[in-house]
N, C-alpha and C positions, 0 to 999 in steps of 0.2 A: 609818369603815369597821369599827371594833370588832374588830380583829384578835386572834385567839387564837393563843398561842404553840404550837409543835408538841406539847409535852407534854400540852397540854390537848386539842388537837383529835385527836391520835392516840388518846387514851383514848375520845373520842367515836366514832371509827372502830370500835373494839372493841365498845363498847356497841351500836352500830348493827348490827354483825354478829350479835351475840347476839340482839337483839330480832327480826332477820329469820328466824333459825332457829326461834324459838318462835312466829312468826306463824302464824295459822290457814291451812289450805289455801285456803279461799275468798278470804281477803284477799290472800294471796300471788298467786294467779291473777289477780284483778282488778287489783291493781297492776301486775303484769308485763304483762297485756293492754293496759292504758292506756298504759304506757310504750312498748311496741312500736308501737302505733298512732300516738302522737304523734311518735315518731322517724321513722316511715315518712313521715308528712306533712312533717316537716322535710326529709327527703331529696327528696321530690317538689318542695318549695319551692326547695331549693338547685339542683337540676338545671334547673328552670324558669328560675331567675334566671341560671344559667350559659349556657343556650341563648339566651335573650332578650338578654343583654348581651354575649355572647361572651367573658366573662371568668370563668374559673374561680375566681379570687381573690375576686370579689364573692359568688359562690355560697358559698364556704368562710367568708366573713366572716358571712353571714346564716344558715348552717346551725345554729350553736349555740342559736339561739332555741328550737328543739324540745327540745334537751337541758336547757336552763335551765328551761323550763316544766315538763317531767316531774319534774325533781328538786325544784323548788319545791313541787310538788304532792304529793311523797312517794311517787312511783311508782318501780319498781325495773327495772333492766336487768340482763341476765346478766353483762355486763362489770363492773358495780359489785359484785354479790354474789360474783363470782369473787375479789374483793380483800378484801371486809369479812368475810365469814362464816369464812374460815379463821383470821382473827386471834382470833376468839372461842375457837376450838379450841386454838390455840397458847397462849392466855392461860389455859387450863384453866378456863373458866367452867363453873360447876356445870350438869350435864346436857347440855352441848354434846358431841356425838359426830360421828364421821366420817358415820355414817348420816344424822344431822340435817343436815349440811352438803350431802351429795349429794341429799337430799330437796329442799332449798331450790333447788339448782341446777336439778334436774329440773323443778320446778313453775314456776320463773322462765323456763326455756327454752320450756316449752309455752305460758305466757301470752304472752311476747314474740312467739313465732311466730304465735299465733293473732291478736294485734292487728295485726301486720305483714301477715299474709296477708289479713285483711279490707280493710285499706287498699289492698293490691295489687290486689284484685279490683275495689274501688270506683273506683280511679284508672284502671284499664284499661277499665272500663265507660264512664267519663266521657270518656276520650280517644278512644274509638272509637265513641261514640254507641250504646252497647249492642252492640258488636262488629259494627257494620254498616259502618264506614269505616276507613281507614288511621289509625294512632294519632297521626299529626302529629309535628312535629319533636321535642318533648319525649319522647313515647312511643318514637320511633325511637332517641333518644339512650340511653334506659333499656335498650332491647333490645340495642343494640350494646355497652353496658357489660357486660351479662350475658354475652354471647358472649366478649368480650375477656378477661374475668376468670374464665373457666372453661376454654374450649378454648384460649385464649391461654397459660395456665399448663400445660395438659396437653401441649402441644407440646414442653415441656422435660423431661417425665417428673419424676424425683425432684428435680431442681434446681427445677423449677417449683412443686412441692409444698412444698419448703423455703422458696421465696421468699414463698409465701402465709403460711406459718407465721411467718416473720420479720416480714412486714408486719402480721400479727396481733399479734405481741408489741409492735411499735412503737406500733400503734394503742392498745392498752389501757395502755400506759405513759402515754400522753397522756390518754386518757379517764378513767383512774383518778385522774390529777391533777385532772381536772375534778370527779370525785366528791368527792375530798378538799377541793377548793375550795369546795364547798357547805358545808363544816363550819369553815372558818378565819375566818369572819366571822359575826356575829350580825345584820348588817344586809342588807337584800335587795340593795342596790347593790353591797356588798362581795362577796356570794356570786356575783352576775352577772358581775362583772369577773373574779373568780377562775376561774369555770367557763368563761367565753368563750374565754380565750387558748389553752389546750391543745386544746380541741375544734376551734377554727378550724384549728390547725396539723395535727391528724390528718386532717381532711377535705381540706384543700388538697393534702396530701402523698400522697393516694391510699392511705393505710393501710387494712387490712381490718378492718371491724367486723362481728362475727357478727349483730348485730341489725339494723343497716342492710341487711345482705345478705339478711336474711329477707324484706325488702320487695323489694329490687332485682331479685333473681333470679326469684322467682315471678311478679312483674309483668312481667318481660322475657319469660318463657316464655308468659305469657297473651297478650302483644302480638306474638308471633311469633318470639321469639329462637330461634336454631338451636342449641340444646343440650338435654340431657335432665335429669331430676331427679337421676340418678346422677352426671352431670357436675357438677351443682351441689353435691351433697353431698361427693363425693370430691375435686373439684378447687377447692372454695371453703369450704363451711361447716365441714366437719370440721377441716381445718388451721387455718382462721381462728379457730374457737372455742378450739382447743388453744392457739394462739399468744396469743390474748386472756388465757387462764387464766395461762399462764407469764409473759407480759410484765407484766400488771398486778400479779400477786402478788410477782414477783421484784423489779421495779424500784420499785414504790410501797409496796405493803403491807409486805413484809418489811423493806425498808430503813428505813422510818419506825418500824415496831414495834420493831425491834432497837436503834435508836439513841436512841429516845425513851421506850420502856417498858421493855424489857429491855436496858438500857444495860450497857455494859462496865464493868469495874472502874475505879474512880477512880484517876487518876494519883497516885503517891506521890512527894513531893518529898524527895529525899535530900540532906541538908546535910553 
């Protein structure tokens, strides 16, 4: 499996964050677009498996194939750059600024959304035979998920909004562990195993992932979901993205960085 110790792979995390900040606009958008599209396909796959087997666990076990494919190809998700790029800023890498970090986040958001939206339209077209029939059981499932995870939260007001935020935090705690998992091994099999476990957990638990939602909710609206764009943004995407940022950075990025790069003072043994 060729395991790397934390002091080695955390340095790789900082290096990766720095490289993403310096990446060209074109490359950042293309990589983010492909990541959004692949993760959207993985979401369709998982929902299809869940509907056909009647087992959410089976769908959750198979969903990570999309995440694994996109990271092995070097594509970028918003949830990943939320964790990696701030580490380069904290490490005071030359030329890394807050503006550069925000620029990267903005470009990755746009690219992810574009890729997910394209797949949402393609899937909706496919399920409805060019919008001429009902979407079928999988399309119905997606549209109901969209309603439940917007209007369902809105019913509870602030408590509902905070619930989405916390689900977003827990989500990117696990997803960022998957991002790190791609760095802890130099073999493909090792990377796959390390990425698979936390991604399966987040999906089965129904945590909120901003990029997955960029597919689920637009496709649900296209296929007749009874909620609006503002419902989606206010009662899902915004609190989810904020939760993803806080959860991934606080629980994974900062904990690893502060204990393996910026370590505390060594213990002194007094005799």
